[in-house]
Every structure is written in C-alpha cells, then in structure tokens.
C-alpha positions in Angstrom: 12.9 98.2 86.6 9.2 97.1 86.4 10.0 93.7 88.0 11.8 95.4 90.9 8.9 97.7 91.5 6.4 94.8 91.4 8.4 92.8 93.9 8.9 95.8 96.1 5.1 96.3 96.0 4.4 92.7 97.0 6.9 92.8 99.9 5.4 96.1 101.1 1.9 94.6 100.9 2.9 91.5 102.9 4.4 93.7 105.6 1.3 95.7 105.8 -0.8 92.6 106.1 1.5 91.2 108.9 1.4 94.4 110.8 -2.4 94.6 110.5 -2.8 91.0 111.7 -4.4 89.8 108.4 -4.1 86.3 107.0 -1.6 85.7 104.1 -2.7 86.2 100.6 -4.3 83.4 98.6 -1.1 82.9 96.6 0.9 82.6 99.8 -1.6 80.1 101.2 -1.4 78.0 98.1 2.4 78.0 98.1 2.6 77.1 101.8 -0.1 74.4 102.0 -0.1 70.9 100.4 -3.2 70.0 98.6 -5.4 67.4 100.2 -5.2 64.0 98.5 -8.1 63.0 96.3 -10.5 60.4 97.7 -11.3 57.6 95.3 -14.2 56.3 97.4 -12.2 53.2 98.3 -11.5 52.4 101.9 -7.7 52.5 102.4 -5.7 51.3 105.3 -3.1 53.5 107.1 0.3 53.6 105.3 3.0 51.2 106.4 6.4 49.8 105.5 7.3 47.1 103.0 5.5 43.7 103.3 8.5 41.9 104.8 9.1 44.6 107.4 5.4 44.6 108.4 5.3 40.9 109.1 8.6 40.7 111.0 8.9 44.0 112.8 7.1 44.8 116.0 5.7 48.3 116.0 6.3 50.7 118.9 3.6 50.2 121.6 3.5 53.9 122.3 2.7 54.7 118.6 0.2 51.9 118.4 -1.7 53.1 121.5 -1.7 56.6 120.1 -3.3 55.2 116.8 -5.8 53.2 118.8 -6.6 56.1 121.0 -7.3 58.5 118.1 -9.5 55.9 116.4 -11.4 54.5 119.5 -11.9 57.7 121.4 -13.8 59.1 118.4 -16.1 56.0 118.6 -16.5 56.1 122.3 -14.9 52.6 122.8 -12.6 51.4 125.5 -8.9 51.2 124.6 -7.8 47.9 126.2 -8.8 44.3 125.8 -8.6 42.6 129.3 -5.5 40.4 129.6 -7.4 37.2 130.3 -9.6 37.7 127.2 -6.5 38.4 125.1 -4.9 35.2 126.4 -8.0 33.2 125.6 -8.1 34.6 122.1 -4.4 33.9 121.4 -4.2 30.5 123.0 -3.7 27.4 120.9 -7.2 26.2 121.8 -8.9 29.6 121.3 -11.0 29.5 124.4 -14.3 30.8 123.0 -16.1 30.3 126.3 -14.0 32.9 128.1 -14.5 35.4 125.2 -18.3 34.8 125.2 -18.4 35.3 129.0 -16.7 38.6 128.6 -18.8 39.7 125.7 -21.9 39.0 127.8 -20.8 41.2 130.6 -22.0 44.8 130.9 -19.9 47.4 129.2 -17.9 45.1 127.0 -17.5 45.8 123.3 -16.3 43.3 120.7 -14.4 46.0 118.8 -12.3 47.0 121.8 -8.6 47.3 120.9 -5.5 46.1 122.8 -2.3 48.1 123.4 -1.3 47.4 119.8 -4.5 48.5 118.2 -5.7 45.0 117.4 -9.3 43.8 118.0 -10.5 40.3 118.8 -11.6 40.0 115.2 -8.0 40.4 114.1 -6.9 37.7 116.6 -9.6 35.3 115.4 -8.6 35.6 111.7 -4.9 35.4 112.1 -2.9 32.2 112.0 0.3 33.4 113.7 -0.6 32.0 117.1 -3.3 29.3 116.4 -5.5 28.1 113.5 -8.3 30.4 112.5 -11.3 30.1 114.7 -14.6 30.2 112.7 -16.6 29.9 116.0 -14.8 32.9 117.4 -15.5 34.9 114.3 -19.2 34.0 114.3 -19.4 34.8 118.0 -18.0 38.3 117.5 -20.3 38.9 114.6 -23.3 37.8 116.6 -22.3 40.3 119.3 -22.1 43.2 116.8 -18.5 43.2 115.8 -17.8 45.6 112.9 -16.2 43.7 110.0 -15.1 47.0 108.5 -13.0 48.0 111.5 -9.8 49.8 110.6 -6.7 47.6 110.5 -4.4 47.7 113.5 -0.7 48.8 113.5 0.9 46.0 115.4 3.5 43.4 114.2 1.3 42.4 111.2 0.6 45.9 109.9 -0.1 45.1 106.3 -3.4 47.1 106.7 -5.6 44.1 106.1 -9.3 44.3 106.8 -11.2 41.3 108.0 -12.0 40.1 104.5 -8.4 40.2 103.5 -7.6 37.6 106.2 -10.6 35.5 105.1 -9.3 35.1 101.6 -5.8 34.1 102.5 -4.2 30.6 102.6 -6.3 29.3 105.5 -8.2 26.0 104.9 -10.1 26.5 101.7 -13.6 25.5 102.9 -13.1 27.6 106.0 -12.0 30.5 103.9 -15.2 30.5 101.9 -17.3 30.0 105.0 -15.7 33.0 106.8 -16.0 35.1 103.7 -19.7 34.5 103.4 -20.2 35.2 107.2 -18.3 38.5 106.9 -20.2 39.5 103.8 -23.5 38.7 105.3 -22.6 40.9 108.3 -22.0 43.9 106.1 -18.3 43.7 105.2 -17.4 46.0 102.4 -15.8 44.6 99.3 -14.1 47.8 98.1 -11.4 48.0 100.7 -7.7 47.9 100.0 -4.6 47.5 102.1 -1.6 49.8 102.5 -0.2 48.6 99.1 -3.5 49.4 97.4 -4.2 45.7 96.9 -7.9 44.9 96.6 -9.6 41.8 98.0 -9.4 40.3 94.5 -5.7 40.9 94.4 -5.2 39.3 97.8 -7.4 36.3 96.8 -5.3 35.7 93.6 -2.1 36.0 95.6 -2.9 33.7 98.4 -5.5 31.0 97.3 -4.9 28.3 94.7 -7.1 26.1 92.4 -10.9 26.0 92.5 -11.2 27.7 95.9 -9.6 30.8 94.4 -12.1 30.9 91.5 -15.0 30.3 94.0 -13.8 33.1 96.2 -13.4 35.4 93.2 -17.0 34.6 92.1 -18.2 35.3 95.6 -16.5 38.7 96.0 -17.5 39.8 92.5 -21.1 38.8 93.1 -21.1 41.0 96.2 -19.8 44.0 94.4 -16.0 43.8 94.6 -14.6 46.3 92.0 -12.8 44.4 89.2 -10.5 47.1 87.9 -8.9 48.5 91.1 -5.2 48.9 90.7 -2.5 48.6 93.3 0.4 51.0 93.8 2.2 49.5 90.9 -0.7 50.1 88.6 -1.8 46.4 88.3 -5.2 45.0 88.4 -5.9 41.5 89.8 -6.1 40.1 86.3 -2.7 41.7 85.4 -1.1 40.3 88.5 -2.5 36.8 87.8 -0.8 37.0 84.4 2.6 37.2 86.2 2.0 34.0 88.1 3.7 30.8 86.9 1.6 28.9 84.4 1.1 26.0 86.8 -0.3 28.4 89.4 -2.8 30.3 87.3 -5.6 27.6 87.5 -7.8 29.5 85.0 -7.7 32.7 87.0 -6.6 34.9 84.1 -9.2 33.4 81.8 -12.0 33.9 84.4 -11.1 37.5 85.2 -10.7 38.3 81.5 -14.1 36.8 80.7 -15.8 38.9 83.4 -14.1 42.1 82.2 -14.9 41.4 78.5 -18.6 40.7 79.4 -18.8 44.2 80.9 -19.0 43.2 84.6 -20.1 40.5 86.9 -23.9 40.7 86.3 -23.6 40.4 82.5 -21.1 37.6 82.9 -23.3 35.6 85.4 -26.5 36.2 83.4 -25.1 35.2 80.0 -26.5 31.6 80.2 -29.9 32.9 81.1 -29.8 35.4 78.2 -28.9 32.5 75.9 -32.1 30.6 77.1 -34.1 33.7 76.5 -32.8 34.0 72.9 -33.5 30.2 72.4 -37.0 30.6 73.6 -37.7 33.5 71.2 -36.3 31.4 68.3 -38.5 28.5 69.3 -41.6 30.8 69.4 -40.7 31.9 65.8 -40.3 28.3 64.6 -36.6 28.7 63.9 -35.3 26.4 66.6 -36.4 23.4 68.6 -36.3 23.4 72.4 -34.6 20.5 74.3 -37.0 17.9 75.7 -36.3 19.0 79.3 -37.3 22.6 78.5 -40.4 22.0 76.4 -42.8 22.6 79.3 -41.0 25.8 80.2 -41.0 27.0 76.6 -44.6 25.7 76.0 -43.4 24.0 72.8 -44.5 20.4 73.5 -46.1 18.5 70.7 -48.8 17.4 73.1 -52.0 19.1 72.0 -53.1 19.9 75.5 -49.9 21.8 76.1 -49.5 23.2 72.7 -52.6 25.3 73.2 -51.1 26.9 76.3 -49.8 30.4 75.9 -46.2 31.0 76.4 -45.1 32.7 79.6 -44.7 36.5 79.4 -41.0 37.4 79.1 -40.8 39.1 82.6 -42.2 35.9 84.3 -40.0 33.7 82.2 -36.9 35.7 83.3 -38.1 35.6 86.9 -38.2 31.8 86.7 -34.7 31.7 85.2 -33.4 33.8 88.2 -33.9 30.7 90.4 -31.8 28.6 88.0 -28.1 28.3 89.0 -25.5 27.9 86.3 -21.8 27.1 86.7 -21.1 30.9 86.5 -23.0 31.8 89.7 -21.4 32.3 93.1 -21.8 29.7 95.8 -23.9 32.2 97.9 
C-alpha cells in the first residue's frame, strides 16, 4: 500500500511539472542522460572500424565532408584543397614546386582539407600513392602546418596523427629525420589512434632493429608516456612481448629497463649518476679515477693539479650534461 501511494505521488508530481512547463526532476535527468566520457588528457582520434576495414574501405564522401566541415569551420579554414595541388601532392614525383607556389599565394592554408578530410601533411606522410616526401613535410612545416591536426576520415581512417605515420615502415633514416622535424615543430607525443595505440605502440609494431630502439629513445626523450594502454589493455612493452623472438631486437629489454628505472630521465641519467658516485668515492680515497677522467675529477698525481680544488657538484653535473652516453636519444 505504501509503495503504491509513493508511486502515485511521483506520477502526480511529474504531471504537475509537465503541466507547469518545468524541467524534469534530477532523478529523471540522470536516468535519461548518458554520462559524458572521462577525459584522460590524451589526444584521441575519432572512432573507426577495424584496422583491415579502415585500410581497404573508402568512406562516404558526404560523411567525410561533414566531418571536415565541422572541424575546419570552427578553425576558420577553407574546406577544399585545389585539385591541381592535390594532384601534385599525390603524384609519383611529389611536385613540391606546385605546392610551394600555392602555399605562397594569398589566402592559402597548409592545413586546408580535401573532400575526404585529408590535409597535405597526410598526403606527404603516406606511402599509398608515392614514397614519403621529406621535402614536402619540411615545406609544410615551414609554412606553419600544424603537426597535431586531427586525423582525416578517408580510406585510411586509422586515426593516425602525423607522428604515427613518421614511425611506420618507411625508410629508417627518413623515419627518424621526419620524427625529429615534427617534434621540433611542436608535435605532441601523447596522442593515440582510434584503437588507443600510442606512438610507442605504433613504433614497436612497424619498425625493426636498431631504428626501432632509436625511435623509441627519441619519443621517450620528448615526453611520450610509457605506460599508455590500448583498447586491449596492453602497453607497448606488453605488446613487444607477444612478438616472435627474432623480431623483438631488444625492445622488451629496453622498455623494461626504462620502466624499472622509474622513467626516461632516470634511465638516461644513470651513467652520469654513476660518474658522480665514482667522483665522490675518489674524493674520499676509496676509489681511483680512470686516467682519462683524472683532470675532471682533479685526482691527478701531478702536484700542480693535485692542489686544485675539486669542481663543485652542480658545476660537475652541468659538465656531465654535455656528455652523451649510449642511452641518450639521437636528438
């Protein structure tokens, strides 16, 4: 009886609110509204289909234009790349002169999208039509192209940002060169694709051998998060463990060492910390400095040098910051 009275009271109250033109109760709003997803602070690409479908299915031009319009109108950009510029960007020779002429004309914007939502940067970094053009990438960056531009939704709708393309299986030396150029232009290292795969994950999946380790060092030194997980809950290190043994190339060991060290900075500074400890032991007479470090440690047996005071620790550490070990990134 009490339950019936309570329900009757709730119904009567809702009818009164509806007749009075009032908004639904907070409980009704909670029941009828989906909560907004939490933001992890990581740039995520728009959702897409499976990897195979993304690479082999052509998206609807109407939906792509709608996506580009919503994104570009907010930024005040034009929606269409001129056809002759698009042909020059996609041609087998990558006619950079035509692109440079258009970029130098009034009103042009390097981040203008085409009917599929793709920018010239996407064209320059893809290998579907022609080899990657490093000159085209540098030209676009010099004209202010944004390396953090949202991915397009065309045939290759994996949701890759510019850096994702740079750490794929393009020629290794070119991959590192383009990665450095994009990073120096402000490319973010915390972006993920539609599968939640970070740049480290993409690097492990697509590169091989020493270029993979060099690219991982470079990304970690520029702030790439080490423990980001994809949609399956795997980090880059855990994904590398699933690779065949002949394809790991020391990747698992490297990523594990960085993680156990407590992050990139502690991992990269470990050799310098060892020299700092050795210097302190030498000053206490408990160790002998190598001959090549006697002048730096001020431990030479020469009486003229023996009377010199040791460098203060902050200055000594500053000197070590210029010393490159095999753990440091290439740039």
